[in-house]
N, CA, C, O and the ligand as a Tripos MOL2 file, in Angstrom:
@<TRIPOS>MOLECULE
protein
  313   311    79     0     0
PROTEIN
NO_CHARGES

@<TRIPOS>ATOM
      1 N         109.8140  110.0520  133.8360 N.3       1 MET1
      2 CA        108.8400  110.6430  134.7490 C.3       1 MET1
      3 C         107.7860  109.5900  135.1010 C.2       1 MET1
      4 O         107.1780  108.9950  134.2110 O.2       1 MET1
      5 N         107.5710  109.3620  136.4070 N.am      2 ASP2
      6 CA        106.5640  108.3750  136.8020 C.3       2 ASP2
      7 C         105.1670  109.0050  136.7860 C.2       2 ASP2
      8 O         105.0150  110.2050  136.5580 O.2       2 ASP2
      9 N         104.1480  108.1680  137.0340 N.am      3 LEU3
     10 CA        102.7620  108.6310  136.9300 C.3       3 LEU3
     11 C         102.4310  109.6970  137.9680 C.2       3 LEU3
     12 O         101.7240  110.6600  137.6700 O.2       3 LEU3
     13 N         102.9440  109.5260  139.1950 N.am      4 LYS4
     14 CA        102.6760  110.5220  140.2310 C.3       4 LYS4
     15 C         103.2050  111.8890  139.8330 C.2       4 LYS4
     16 O         102.5230  112.9040  139.9730 O.2       4 LYS4
     17 N         104.4330  111.8970  139.3340 N.am      5 LYS5
     18 CA        105.0610  113.1570  138.9430 C.3       5 LYS5
     19 C         104.3270  113.7680  137.7390 C.2       5 LYS5
     20 O         104.1250  114.9820  137.6880 O.2       5 LYS5
     21 N         103.9350  112.9400  136.7860 N.am      6 ALA6
     22 CA        103.2160  113.4340  135.6030 C.3       6 ALA6
     23 C         101.8880  114.0610  136.0120 C.2       6 ALA6
     24 O         101.5180  115.1290  135.5250 O.2       6 ALA6
     25 N         101.1690  113.3800  136.9210 N.am      7 ARG7
     26 CA         99.8760  113.9150  137.3730 C.3       7 ARG7
     27 C         100.0800  115.2220  138.1260 C.2       7 ARG7
     28 O          99.3150  116.1710  137.9540 O.2       7 ARG7
     29 N         101.1220  115.2670  138.9670 N.am      8 ARG8
     30 CA        101.3910  116.4800  139.7400 C.3       8 ARG8
     31 C         101.7320  117.6520  138.8100 C.2       8 ARG8
     32 O         101.2350  118.7630  138.9940 O.2       8 ARG8
     33 N         102.5750  117.3950  137.8190 N.am      9 TRP9
     34 CA        102.9310  118.4560  136.8620 C.3       9 TRP9
     35 C         101.6990  118.9510  136.1250 C.2       9 TRP9
     36 O         101.5040  120.1550  135.9530 O.2       9 TRP9
     37 N         100.8610  117.9990  135.6860 N.am     10 TYR10
     38 CA         99.6560  118.3580  134.9460 C.3      10 TYR10
     39 C          98.7620  119.2450  135.8050 C.2      10 TYR10
     40 O          98.2810  120.2830  135.3490 O.2      10 TYR10
     41 N          98.5420  118.8330  137.0500 N.am     11 GLU11
     42 CA         97.6560  119.6100  137.9370 C.3      11 GLU11
     43 C          98.2740  120.9540  138.3000 C.2      11 GLU11
     44 O          97.5620  121.9510  138.4180 O.2      11 GLU11
     45 N          99.5910  120.9900  138.4800 N.am     12 ASN12
     46 CA        100.2450  122.2520  138.8340 C.3      12 ASN12
     47 C         100.2560  123.2470  137.6810 C.2      12 ASN12
     48 O         100.3760  124.4510  137.9070 O.2      12 ASN12
     49 N         100.1310  122.7620  136.4440 N.am     13 LEU13
     50 CA        100.0890  123.6800  135.3050 C.3      13 LEU13
     51 C          98.6880  124.2180  135.0440 C.2      13 LEU13
     52 O          98.5170  125.1830  134.2990 O.2      13 LEU13
     53 N          97.6900  123.5960  135.6570 N.am     14 LEU14
     54 CA         96.3060  124.0270  135.4320 C.3      14 LEU14
     55 C          96.0680  125.4450  135.9580 C.2      14 LEU14
     56 O          95.4000  126.2480  135.3070 O.2      14 LEU14
     57 N          96.6170  125.7480  137.1400 N.am     15 PHE15
     58 CA         96.4110  127.0730  137.7200 C.3      15 PHE15
     59 C          97.0800  128.1740  136.8880 C.2      15 PHE15
     60 O          96.4310  129.1820  136.6060 O.2      15 PHE15
     61 N          98.3650  128.0240  136.4790 N.am     16 PRO16
     62 CA         98.9520  129.0540  135.6120 C.3      16 PRO16
     63 C          98.1920  129.2230  134.2950 C.2      16 PRO16
     64 O          98.0850  130.3340  133.7750 O.2      16 PRO16
     65 N          97.6680  128.1200  133.7600 N.am     17 PHE17
     66 CA         96.8900  128.2160  132.5220 C.3      17 PHE17
     67 C          95.6500  129.0780  132.7280 C.2      17 PHE17
     68 O          95.3830  129.9880  131.9430 O.2      17 PHE17
     69 N          94.8980  128.7920  133.7800 N.am     18 CYS18
     70 CA         93.6930  129.5820  134.0710 C.3      18 CYS18
     71 C          94.0660  131.0260  134.4150 C.2      18 CYS18
     72 O          93.3580  131.9590  134.0370 O.2      18 CYS18
     73 N          95.1730  131.2050  135.1300 N.am     19 GLY19
     74 CA         95.6290  132.5470  135.4610 C.3      19 GLY19
     75 C          95.9700  133.3560  134.2290 C.2      19 GLY19
     76 O          95.6290  134.5360  134.1410 O.2      19 GLY19
     77 N          96.6450  132.7270  133.2720 N.am     20 CYS20
     78 CA         96.9880  133.4300  132.0260 C.3      20 CYS20
     79 C          95.7230  133.8140  131.2610 C.2      20 CYS20
     80 O          95.6370  134.9080  130.7020 O.2      20 CYS20
     81 N          94.7440  132.9120  131.2380 N.am     21 LEU21
     82 CA         93.4910  133.2330  130.5470 C.3      21 LEU21
     83 C          92.7700  134.3840  131.2400 C.2      21 LEU21
     84 O          92.2220  135.2660  130.5790 O.2      21 LEU21
     85 N          92.7710  134.3730  132.5680 N.am     22 ALA22
     86 CA         92.1210  135.4590  133.3110 C.3      22 ALA22
     87 C          92.8330  136.7810  133.0480 C.2      22 ALA22
     88 O          92.1900  137.8050  132.8220 O.2      22 ALA22
     89 N          94.1890  136.7530  133.0800 N.am     23 LEU23
     90 CA         94.9380  137.9870  132.8090 C.3      23 LEU23
     91 C          94.7240  138.4630  131.3760 C.2      23 LEU23
     92 O          94.6760  139.6660  131.1170 O.2      23 LEU23
     93 N          94.5950  137.5160  130.4440 N.am     24 LEU24
     94 CA         94.3120  137.8940  129.0570 C.3      24 LEU24
     95 C          92.9770  138.6240  128.9610 C.2      24 LEU24
     96 O          92.8630  139.6330  128.2650 O.2      24 LEU24
     97 N          91.9750  138.1130  129.6590 N.am     25 MET25
     98 CA         90.6530  138.7450  129.5950 C.3      25 MET25
     99 C          90.6720  140.1120  130.2740 C.2      25 MET25
    100 O          90.0310  141.0540  129.8080 O.2      25 MET25
    101 N          91.4100  140.2140  131.3780 N.am     26 ILE26
    102 CA         91.4290  141.4770  132.1270 C.3      26 ILE26
    103 C          92.2430  142.5400  131.3990 C.2      26 ILE26
    104 O          91.7840  143.6680  131.2150 O.2      26 ILE26
    105 N          93.4600  142.1700  130.9860 N.am     27 THR27
    106 CA         94.3710  143.1620  130.4100 C.3      27 THR27
    107 C          94.2780  143.2520  128.8940 C.2      27 THR27
    108 O          94.6580  144.2660  128.3100 O.2      27 THR27
    109 N          93.7790  142.2070  128.2550 N.am     28 GLN28
    110 CA         93.7050  142.0920  126.7990 C.3      28 GLN28
    111 C          95.0910  142.2110  126.1470 C.2      28 GLN28
    112 O          95.2180  142.6540  125.0050 O.2      28 GLN28
    113 N          96.1260  141.8070  126.8990 N.am     29 LEU29
    114 CA         97.4800  141.7280  126.3460 C.3      29 LEU29
    115 C          97.6790  140.3240  125.7730 C.2      29 LEU29
    116 O          97.4980  139.3280  126.4740 O.2      29 LEU29
    117 N          98.0530  140.2560  124.4980 N.am     30 MET30
    118 CA         98.2010  138.9480  123.8520 C.3      30 MET30
    119 C          99.3370  138.1290  124.4480 C.2      30 MET30
    120 O          99.3900  136.9140  124.2590 O.2      30 MET30
    121 N         100.2520  138.7880  125.1710 N.am     31 LEU31
    122 CA        101.3390  138.0610  125.8360 C.3      31 LEU31
    123 C         100.7850  136.9460  126.7080 C.2      31 LEU31
    124 O         101.3170  135.8360  126.7190 O.2      31 LEU31
    125 N          99.7090  137.2430  127.4440 N.am     32 PHE32
    126 CA         99.1230  136.2290  128.3220 C.3      32 PHE32
    127 C          98.4470  135.1210  127.5070 C.2      32 PHE32
    128 O          98.4030  133.9720  127.9450 O.2      32 PHE32
    129 N          97.9290  135.4550  126.3420 N.am     33 GLY33
    130 CA         97.3660  134.4360  125.4540 C.3      33 GLY33
    131 C          98.4420  133.4860  124.9610 C.2      33 GLY33
    132 O          98.2400  132.2720  124.9170 O.2      33 GLY33
    133 N          99.6050  134.0540  124.5850 N.am     34 TYR34
    134 CA        100.7160  133.2130  124.1270 C.3      34 TYR34
    135 C         101.2250  132.3340  125.2660 C.2      34 TYR34
    136 O         101.5400  131.1630  125.0600 O.2      34 TYR34
    137 N         101.3040  132.9110  126.4820 N.am     35 LEU35
    138 CA        101.7370  132.1140  127.6350 C.3      35 LEU35
    139 C         100.7520  130.9750  127.9070 C.2      35 LEU35
    140 O         101.1630  129.8580  128.2200 O.2      35 LEU35
    141 N          99.4580  131.2570  127.7890 N.am     36 ALA36
    142 CA         98.4450  130.2160  127.9980 C.3      36 ALA36
    143 C          98.6160  129.0960  126.9750 C.2      36 ALA36
    144 O          98.4630  127.9220  127.3110 O.2      36 ALA36
    145 N          98.9340  129.4520  125.7280 N.am     37 VAL37
    146 CA         99.1440  128.4360  124.7000 C.3      37 VAL37
    147 C         100.3670  127.5840  125.0390 C.2      37 VAL37
    148 O         100.3330  126.3620  124.8910 O.2      37 VAL37
    149 N         101.4480  128.2270  125.4940 N.am     38 VAL38
    150 CA        102.6670  127.4910  125.8690 C.3      38 VAL38
    151 C         102.3660  126.5110  127.0130 C.2      38 VAL38
    152 O         102.7890  125.3550  126.9790 O.2      38 VAL38
    153 N         101.6320  126.9880  128.0210 N.am     39 VAL39
    154 CA        101.2960  126.1220  129.1540 C.3      39 VAL39
    155 C         100.3920  124.9770  128.6860 C.2      39 VAL39
    156 O         100.5670  123.8380  129.1200 O.2      39 VAL39
    157 N          99.4300  125.2670  127.8060 N.am     40 ALA40
    158 CA         98.5310  124.2260  127.3020 C.3      40 ALA40
    159 C          99.3050  123.1750  126.5090 C.2      40 ALA40
    160 O          99.0280  121.9810  126.6220 O.2      40 ALA40
    161 N         100.2720  123.6180  125.7080 N.am     41 VAL41
    162 CA        101.0870  122.6680  124.9440 C.3      41 VAL41
    163 C         101.8950  121.7880  125.9020 C.2      41 VAL41
    164 O         102.0100  120.5810  125.6890 O.2      41 VAL41
    165 N         102.4570  122.3910  126.9580 N.am     42 ALA42
    166 CA        103.2120  121.6120  127.9520 C.3      42 ALA42
    167 C         102.3090  120.5720  128.6140 C.2      42 ALA42
    168 O         102.7230  119.4340  128.8330 O.2      42 ALA42
    169 N         101.0690  120.9680  128.9330 N.am     43 MET43
    170 CA        100.1320  120.0220  129.5360 C.3      43 MET43
    171 C          99.8100  118.8830  128.5770 C.2      43 MET43
    172 O          99.7050  117.7320  129.0010 O.2      43 MET43
    173 N          99.6500  119.1870  127.2880 N.am     44 CYS44
    174 CA         99.3640  118.1500  126.2930 C.3      44 CYS44
    175 C         100.5490  117.1900  126.1600 C.2      44 CYS44
    176 O         100.3630  115.9770  126.0620 O.2      44 CYS44
    177 N         101.7620  117.7390  126.1570 N.am     45 VAL45
    178 CA        102.9560  116.8960  126.0390 C.3      45 VAL45
    179 C         103.0420  115.9480  127.2380 C.2      45 VAL45
    180 O         103.3000  114.7560  127.0740 O.2      45 VAL45
    181 N         102.8240  116.4840  128.4440 N.am     46 ILE46
    182 CA        102.8710  115.6440  129.6470 C.3      46 ILE46
    183 C         101.7950  114.5610  129.5630 C.2      46 ILE46
    184 O         102.0510  113.4000  129.8830 O.2      46 ILE46
    185 N         100.5920  114.9430  129.1320 N.am     47 ASP47
    186 CA         99.4860  113.9960  129.0640 C.3      47 ASP47
    187 C          99.7810  112.8730  128.0700 C.2      47 ASP47
    188 O          99.6510  111.6970  128.4100 O.2      47 ASP47
    189 N         100.1730  113.2210  126.8570 N.am     48 PHE48
    190 CA        100.3350  112.2040  125.8220 C.3      48 PHE48
    191 C         101.6240  111.4020  125.9700 C.2      48 PHE48
    192 O         101.6610  110.2300  125.5960 O.2      48 PHE48
    193 N         102.6930  112.0150  126.5140 N.am     49 LYS49
    194 CA        103.9640  111.3100  126.6040 C.3      49 LYS49
    195 C         104.0990  110.5080  127.9030 C.2      49 LYS49
    196 O         104.6430  109.4040  127.8870 O.2      49 LYS49
    197 N         103.6130  111.0440  129.0190 N.am     50 PHE50
    198 CA        103.9040  110.4200  130.3080 C.3      50 PHE50
    199 C         102.6990  109.7900  130.9990 C.2      50 PHE50
    200 O         102.8800  108.9900  131.9170 O.2      50 PHE50
    201 N         101.4610  110.1260  130.5840 N.am     51 TRP51
    202 CA        100.2890  109.5490  131.2360 C.3      51 TRP51
    203 C          99.9530  108.2260  130.5530 C.2      51 TRP51
    204 O          98.9240  108.0930  129.8910 O.2      51 TRP51
    205 N         100.8540  107.2430  130.7310 N.am     52 ARG52
    206 CA        100.7390  105.9490  130.0730 C.3      52 ARG52
    207 C         100.9750  104.8330  131.0710 C.2      52 ARG52
    208 O         101.6600  105.0120  132.0780 O.2      52 ARG52
    209 N         100.3960  103.6790  130.7770 N.am     53 CYS53
    210 CA        100.5820  102.5020  131.6220 C.3      53 CYS53
    211 C         102.0430  102.0630  131.5580 C.2      53 CYS53
    212 O         102.5960  101.9180  130.4680 O.2      53 CYS53
    213 N         102.6800  101.8470  132.7270 N.am     54 PRO54
    214 CA        104.0710  101.4150  132.7130 C.3      54 PRO54
    215 C         104.2550   99.9920  132.1710 C.2      54 PRO54
    216 O         105.3540   99.6190  131.7620 O.2      54 PRO54
    217 N         103.1690   99.1960  132.1710 N.am     55 LYS55
    218 CA        103.2730   97.8070  131.7020 C.3      55 LYS55
    219 C         103.0330   97.6910  130.1970 C.2      55 LYS55
    220 O         103.8620   97.1370  129.4760 O.2      55 LYS55
    221 N         101.8880   98.2190  129.7180 N.am     56 CYS56
    222 CA        101.5440   98.0190  128.3060 C.3      56 CYS56
    223 C         101.7800   99.2690  127.4540 C.2      56 CYS56
    224 O         101.7840   99.1760  126.2260 O.2      56 CYS56
    225 N         101.9760  100.4370  128.0810 N.am     57 GLY57
    226 CA        102.2880  101.6430  127.3230 C.3      57 GLY57
    227 C         101.0890  102.3610  126.7340 C.2      57 GLY57
    228 O         101.2610  103.3560  126.0310 O.2      57 GLY57
    229 N          99.8720  101.8840  127.0020 N.am     58 ARG58
    230 CA         98.6750  102.5520  126.4670 C.3      58 ARG58
    231 C          98.3780  103.8130  127.2640 C.2      58 ARG58
    232 O          98.6630  103.8960  128.4590 O.2      58 ARG58
    233 N          97.7980  104.7970  126.5740 N.am     59 HIS59
    234 CA         97.4000  106.0420  127.2290 C.3      59 HIS59
    235 C          96.3040  105.7260  128.2380 C.2      59 HIS59
    236 O          95.4350  104.8970  127.9700 O.2      59 HIS59
    237 N          96.3380  106.3870  129.4100 N.am     60 LEU60
    238 CA         95.4300  106.0550  130.5040 C.3      60 LEU60
    239 C          94.1330  106.8420  130.4760 C.2      60 LEU60
    240 O          93.3030  106.6680  131.3670 O.2      60 LEU60
    241 N          93.9300  107.6890  129.5020 N.am     61 GLY61
    242 CA         92.6580  108.3950  129.3760 C.3      61 GLY61
    243 C          92.6450  109.7120  130.1110 C.2      61 GLY61
    244 O          93.6760  110.1760  130.5980 O.2      61 GLY61
    245 N          91.4610  110.3210  130.1900 N.am     62 ARG62
    246 CA         91.3200  111.6700  130.7270 C.3      62 ARG62
    247 C          91.3080  111.6900  132.2540 C.2      62 ARG62
    248 O          91.6910  112.6920  132.8580 O.2      62 ARG62
    249 N          90.8710  110.5920  132.8910 N.am     63 VAL63
    250 CA         90.7750  110.5600  134.3610 C.3      63 VAL63
    251 C          92.1750  110.4730  134.9470 C.2      63 VAL63
    252 O          92.9300  109.5520  134.6330 O.2      63 VAL63
    253 N          92.5250  111.4430  135.8070 N.am     64 LYS64
    254 CA         93.8860  111.4980  136.3450 C.3      64 LYS64
    255 C          94.0350  110.7770  137.6800 C.2      64 LYS64
    256 O          95.1270  110.7770  138.2480 O.2      64 LYS64
    257 N          92.9830  110.1680  138.1930 N.am     65 LYS65
    258 CA         93.0790  109.4550  139.4740 C.3      65 LYS65
    259 C          92.8340  107.9670  139.2630 C.2      65 LYS65
    260 O          92.3620  107.2910  140.1760 O.2      65 LYS65
    261 N          93.1410  107.4490  138.0960 N.am     66 ARG66
    262 CA         92.8660  106.0650  137.7510 C.3      66 ARG66
    263 C          93.7200  105.1220  138.6020 C.2      66 ARG66
    264 O          94.9030  105.3790  138.8250 O.2      66 ARG66
    265 N          93.1150  104.0310  139.0730 N.am     67 MET67
    266 CA         93.8140  103.0780  139.9260 C.3      67 MET67
    267 C          94.3250  101.8760  139.1340 C.2      67 MET67
    268 O          95.3040  101.2480  139.5380 O.2      67 MET67
    269 N          93.6760  101.5440  138.0080 N.am     68 TYR68
    270 CA         94.0530  100.3960  137.2050 C.3      68 TYR68
    271 C          94.0900  100.7950  135.7340 C.2      68 TYR68
    272 O          93.3260  101.6560  135.2980 O.2      68 TYR68
    273 N          94.9730  100.1710  134.9810 N.am     69 CYS69
    274 CA         95.0130  100.3910  133.5320 C.3      69 CYS69
    275 C          93.7590   99.7730  132.9200 C.2      69 CYS69
    276 O          93.4210   98.6290  133.2240 O.2      69 CYS69
    277 N          93.0670  100.5200  132.0590 N.am     70 HIS70
    278 CA         91.8460  100.0120  131.4500 C.3      70 HIS70
    279 C          92.1380   98.9650  130.3890 C.2      70 HIS70
    280 O          91.2370   98.2270  129.9920 O.2      70 HIS70
    281 N          93.3770   98.8840  129.9220 N.am     71 ALA71
    282 CA         93.7160   97.9460  128.8520 C.3      71 ALA71
    283 C          94.2210   96.6100  129.4030 C.2      71 ALA71
    284 O          93.7790   95.5510  128.9580 O.2      71 ALA71
    285 N          95.1440   96.6530  130.3680 N.am     72 CYS72
    286 CA         95.7610   95.4090  130.8300 C.3      72 CYS72
    287 C          95.4680   95.0970  132.2880 C.2      72 CYS72
    288 O          95.8160   94.0130  132.7550 O.2      72 CYS72
    289 N          94.8310   96.0190  133.0350 N.am     73 GLY73
    290 CA         94.4890   95.7590  134.4260 C.3      73 GLY73
    291 C          95.6130   95.9880  135.4100 C.2      73 GLY73
    292 O          95.4580   95.7030  136.5970 O.2      73 GLY73
    293 N          96.7360   96.4960  134.9470 N.am     74 GLN74
    294 CA         97.8800   96.7800  135.8310 C.3      74 GLN74
    295 C          97.4660   97.7910  136.8940 C.2      74 GLN74
    296 O          96.8660   98.8200  136.5860 O.2      74 GLN74
    297 N          97.7940   97.4860  138.1480 N.am     75 GLU75
    298 CA         97.5400   98.4440  139.2180 C.3      75 GLU75
    299 C          98.4770   99.6250  139.0510 C.2      75 GLU75
    300 O          99.6670   99.4530  138.7870 O.2      75 GLU75
    301 N          97.9270  100.8460  139.2100 N.am     76 LEU76
    302 CA         98.7130  102.0470  138.9650 C.3      76 LEU76
    303 C          98.9730  102.7950  140.2560 C.2      76 LEU76
    304 O          98.0950  102.8960  141.1130 O.2      76 LEU76
    305 N         100.1620  103.3110  140.3940 N.am     77 ASP77
    306 CA        100.5410  104.0980  141.5650 C.3      77 ASP77
    307 C         100.4510  105.5760  141.1880 C.2      77 ASP77
    308 O         101.4430  106.2000  140.8130 O.2      77 ASP77
    309 N          99.2150  106.1280  141.2980 N.am     78 THR78
    310 CA         99.0210  107.5330  140.9310 C.3      78 THR78
    311 C          98.7860  108.3260  142.1770 C.2      78 THR78
    312 O          98.5970  109.5410  142.1090 O.2      78 THR78
    313 ZN         98.2660   98.6900  130.7530 Zn       79 ZN79
@<TRIPOS>BOND
     1     1     2 1
     2     2     3 1
     3     3     4 2
     4     3     5 am
     5     5     6 1
     6     6     7 1
     7     7     8 2
     8     7     9 am
     9     9    10 1
    10    10    11 1
    11    11    12 2
    12    11    13 am
    13    13    14 1
    14    14    15 1
    15    15    16 2
    16    15    17 am
    17    17    18 1
    18    18    19 1
    19    19    20 2
    20    19    21 am
    21    21    22 1
    22    22    23 1
    23    23    24 2
    24    23    25 am
    25    25    26 1
    26    26    27 1
    27    27    28 2
    28    27    29 am
    29    29    30 1
    30    30    31 1
    31    31    32 2
    32    31    33 am
    33    33    34 1
    34    34    35 1
    35    35    36 2
    36    35    37 am
    37    37    38 1
    38    38    39 1
    39    39    40 2
    40    39    41 am
    41    41    42 1
    42    42    43 1
    43    43    44 2
    44    43    45 am
    45    45    46 1
    46    46    47 1
    47    47    48 2
    48    47    49 am
    49    49    50 1
    50    50    51 1
    51    51    52 2
    52    51    53 am
    53    53    54 1
    54    54    55 1
    55    55    56 2
    56    55    57 am
    57    57    58 1
    58    58    59 1
    59    59    60 2
    60    59    61 am
    61    61    62 1
    62    62    63 1
    63    63    64 2
    64    63    65 am
    65    65    66 1
    66    66    67 1
    67    67    68 2
    68    67    69 am
    69    69    70 1
    70    70    71 1
    71    71    72 2
    72    71    73 am
    73    73    74 1
    74    74    75 1
    75    75    76 2
    76    75    77 am
    77    77    78 1
    78    78    79 1
    79    79    80 2
    80    79    81 am
    81    81    82 1
    82    82    83 1
    83    83    84 2
    84    83    85 am
    85    85    86 1
    86    86    87 1
    87    87    88 2
    88    87    89 am
    89    89    90 1
    90    90    91 1
    91    91    92 2
    92    91    93 am
    93    93    94 1
    94    94    95 1
    95    95    96 2
    96    95    97 am
    97    97    98 1
    98    98    99 1
    99    99   100 2
   100    99   101 am
   101   101   102 1
   102   102   103 1
   103   103   104 2
   104   103   105 am
   105   105   106 1
   106   106   107 1
   107   107   108 2
   108   107   109 am
   109   109   110 1
   110   110   111 1
   111   111   112 2
   112   111   113 am
   113   113   114 1
   114   114   115 1
   115   115   116 2
   116   115   117 am
   117   117   118 1
   118   118   119 1
   119   119   120 2
   120   119   121 am
   121   121   122 1
   122   122   123 1
   123   123   124 2
   124   123   125 am
   125   125   126 1
   126   126   127 1
   127   127   128 2
   128   127   129 am
   129   129   130 1
   130   130   131 1
   131   131   132 2
   132   131   133 am
   133   133   134 1
   134   134   135 1
   135   135   136 2
   136   135   137 am
   137   137   138 1
   138   138   139 1
   139   139   140 2
   140   139   141 am
   141   141   142 1
   142   142   143 1
   143   143   144 2
   144   143   145 am
   145   145   146 1
   146   146   147 1
   147   147   148 2
   148   147   149 am
   149   149   150 1
   150   150   151 1
   151   151   152 2
   152   151   153 am
   153   153   154 1
   154   154   155 1
   155   155   156 2
   156   155   157 am
   157   157   158 1
   158   158   159 1
   159   159   160 2
   160   159   161 am
   161   161   162 1
   162   162   163 1
   163   163   164 2
   164   163   165 am
   165   165   166 1
   166   166   167 1
   167   167   168 2
   168   167   169 am
   169   169   170 1
   170   170   171 1
   171   171   172 2
   172   171   173 am
   173   173   174 1
   174   174   175 1
   175   175   176 2
   176   175   177 am
   177   177   178 1
   178   178   179 1
   179   179   180 2
   180   179   181 am
   181   181   182 1
   182   182   183 1
   183   183   184 2
   184   183   185 am
   185   185   186 1
   186   186   187 1
   187   187   188 2
   188   187   189 am
   189   189   190 1
   190   190   191 1
   191   191   192 2
   192   191   193 am
   193   193   194 1
   194   194   195 1
   195   195   196 2
   196   195   197 am
   197   197   198 1
   198   198   199 1
   199   199   200 2
   200   199   201 am
   201   201   202 1
   202   202   203 1
   203   203   204 2
   204   203   205 am
   205   205   206 1
   206   206   207 1
   207   207   208 2
   208   207   209 am
   209   209   210 1
   210   210   211 1
   211   211   212 2
   212   211   213 am
   213   213   214 1
   214   214   215 1
   215   215   216 2
   216   215   217 am
   217   217   218 1
   218   218   219 1
   219   219   220 2
   220   219   221 am
   221   221   222 1
   222   222   223 1
   223   223   224 2
   224   223   225 am
   225   225   226 1
   226   226   227 1
   227   227   228 2
   228   227   229 am
   229   229   230 1
   230   230   231 1
   231   231   232 2
   232   231   233 am
   233   233   234 1
   234   234   235 1
   235   235   236 2
   236   235   237 am
   237   237   238 1
   238   238   239 1
   239   239   240 2
   240   239   241 am
   241   241   242 1
   242   242   243 1
   243   243   244 2
   244   243   245 am
   245   245   246 1
   246   246   247 1
   247   247   248 2
   248   247   249 am
   249   249   250 1
   250   250   251 1
   251   251   252 2
   252   251   253 am
   253   253   254 1
   254   254   255 1
   255   255   256 2
   256   255   257 am
   257   257   258 1
   258   258   259 1
   259   259   260 2
   260   259   261 am
   261   261   262 1
   262   262   263 1
   263   263   264 2
   264   263   265 am
   265   265   266 1
   266   266   267 1
   267   267   268 2
   268   267   269 am
   269   269   270 1
   270   270   271 1
   271   271   272 2
   272   271   273 am
   273   273   274 1
   274   274   275 1
   275   275   276 2
   276   275   277 am
   277   277   278 1
   278   278   279 1
   279   279   280 2
   280   279   281 am
   281   281   282 1
   282   282   283 1
   283   283   284 2
   284   283   285 am
   285   285   286 1
   286   286   287 1
   287   287   288 2
   288   287   289 am
   289   289   290 1
   290   290   291 1
   291   291   292 2
   292   291   293 am
   293   293   294 1
   294   294   295 1
   295   295   296 2
   296   295   297 am
   297   297   298 1
   298   298   299 1
   299   299   300 2
   300   299   301 am
   301   301   302 1
   302   302   303 1
   303   303   304 2
   304   303   305 am
   305   305   306 1
   306   306   307 1
   307   307   308 2
   308   307   309 am
   309   309   310 1
   310   310   311 1
   311   311   312 2
@<TRIPOS>SUBSTRUCTURE
     1 MET1         2 RESIDUE 1 A MET
     2 ASP2         6 RESIDUE 1 A ASP
     3 LEU3        10 RESIDUE 1 A LEU
     4 LYS4        14 RESIDUE 1 A LYS
     5 LYS5        18 RESIDUE 1 A LYS
     6 ALA6        22 RESIDUE 1 A ALA
     7 ARG7        26 RESIDUE 1 A ARG
     8 ARG8        30 RESIDUE 1 A ARG
     9 TRP9        34 RESIDUE 1 A TRP
    10 TYR10       38 RESIDUE 1 A TYR
    11 GLU11       42 RESIDUE 1 A GLU
    12 ASN12       46 RESIDUE 1 A ASN
    13 LEU13       50 RESIDUE 1 A LEU
    14 LEU14       54 RESIDUE 1 A LEU
    15 PHE15       58 RESIDUE 1 A PHE
    16 PRO16       62 RESIDUE 1 A PRO
    17 PHE17       66 RESIDUE 1 A PHE
    18 CYS18       70 RESIDUE 1 A CYS
    19 GLY19       74 RESIDUE 1 A GLY
    20 CYS20       78 RESIDUE 1 A CYS
    21 LEU21       82 RESIDUE 1 A LEU
    22 ALA22       86 RESIDUE 1 A ALA
    23 LEU23       90 RESIDUE 1 A LEU
    24 LEU24       94 RESIDUE 1 A LEU
    25 MET25       98 RESIDUE 1 A MET
    26 ILE26      102 RESIDUE 1 A ILE
    27 THR27      106 RESIDUE 1 A THR
    28 GLN28      110 RESIDUE 1 A GLN
    29 LEU29      114 RESIDUE 1 A LEU
    30 MET30      118 RESIDUE 1 A MET
    31 LEU31      122 RESIDUE 1 A LEU
    32 PHE32      126 RESIDUE 1 A PHE
    33 GLY33      130 RESIDUE 1 A GLY
    34 TYR34      134 RESIDUE 1 A TYR
    35 LEU35      138 RESIDUE 1 A LEU
    36 ALA36      142 RESIDUE 1 A ALA
    37 VAL37      146 RESIDUE 1 A VAL
    38 VAL38      150 RESIDUE 1 A VAL
    39 VAL39      154 RESIDUE 1 A VAL
    40 ALA40      158 RESIDUE 1 A ALA
    41 VAL41      162 RESIDUE 1 A VAL
    42 ALA42      166 RESIDUE 1 A ALA
    43 MET43      170 RESIDUE 1 A MET
    44 CYS44      174 RESIDUE 1 A CYS
    45 VAL45      178 RESIDUE 1 A VAL
    46 ILE46      182 RESIDUE 1 A ILE
    47 ASP47      186 RESIDUE 1 A ASP
    48 PHE48      190 RESIDUE 1 A PHE
    49 LYS49      194 RESIDUE 1 A LYS
    50 PHE50      198 RESIDUE 1 A PHE
    51 TRP51      202 RESIDUE 1 A TRP
    52 ARG52      206 RESIDUE 1 A ARG
    53 CYS53      210 RESIDUE 1 A CYS
    54 PRO54      214 RESIDUE 1 A PRO
    55 LYS55      218 RESIDUE 1 A LYS
    56 CYS56      222 RESIDUE 1 A CYS
    57 GLY57      226 RESIDUE 1 A GLY
    58 ARG58      230 RESIDUE 1 A ARG
    59 HIS59      234 RESIDUE 1 A HIS
    60 LEU60      238 RESIDUE 1 A LEU
    61 GLY61      242 RESIDUE 1 A GLY
    62 ARG62      246 RESIDUE 1 A ARG
    63 VAL63      250 RESIDUE 1 A VAL
    64 LYS64      254 RESIDUE 1 A LYS
    65 LYS65      258 RESIDUE 1 A LYS
    66 ARG66      262 RESIDUE 1 A ARG
    67 MET67      266 RESIDUE 1 A MET
    68 TYR68      270 RESIDUE 1 A TYR
    69 CYS69      274 RESIDUE 1 A CYS
    70 HIS70      278 RESIDUE 1 A HIS
    71 ALA71      282 RESIDUE 1 A ALA
    72 CYS72      286 RESIDUE 1 A CYS
    73 GLY73      290 RESIDUE 1 A GLY
    74 GLN74      294 RESIDUE 1 A GLN
    75 GLU75      298 RESIDUE 1 A GLU
    76 LEU76      302 RESIDUE 1 A LEU
    77 ASP77      306 RESIDUE 1 A ASP
    78 THR78      310 RESIDUE 1 A THR
    79 ZN79       313 GROUP 0 **** ****
């Protein structure tokens, strides 16, 4: 998975995560809480496994619109 795809997946999972939390608060059904946890785990996996510099392999941090690797200076196609 390239950086563009990883960022897109991460951002696309944000809405279902917030939606599950909202449904949990409205309906108080724990099913939505479990779904929110599953989505959050998927977001963490994408972040830690795929949000890395293609040159040096270091994690790129919390900012998802980064243009350069903070460790090696590699230009990033995000
Ligand atoms: Zn790097």
